[in-house]
N, C-alpha and C positions, 0 to 999 in steps of 0.2 A: 229855597230855605226862607222861613220867615224873619222879619227883623228881631222877634223876640229870640228866635234861635241864634242868630248872629251875636246877640248880646251875651247869651249864656255861654257860647263858645269862647268869646273874647274874654269874658270874666274868669272862665276856667283857665285860659291860656295865660292870662296874667299872673297865675300862681307859679308858672313855669318859665314865662318869658318877660324879662325886666324891662324890655322895651315896648312900652304900650303902642307907639305908632306901628311898629313891626307886627304885632299881634293883630292889630286893626287891619292892616294891608292883607295879611295873609288870610285871615278868617271872615274878612268882610269886603270882598272884592267888588261887590256891587255897590258899595257906598252907602250901606243901610245906616241911617242915623242912629247914634246911640243915645 
């Protein structure tokens, strides 16, 4: 998955997950910089 895809998924997850750090960890396991 590209970095752009990671960012999109994280942004969508933030609408459901109040913990930003948790969303990043689950959807961004490769450490793609936001």
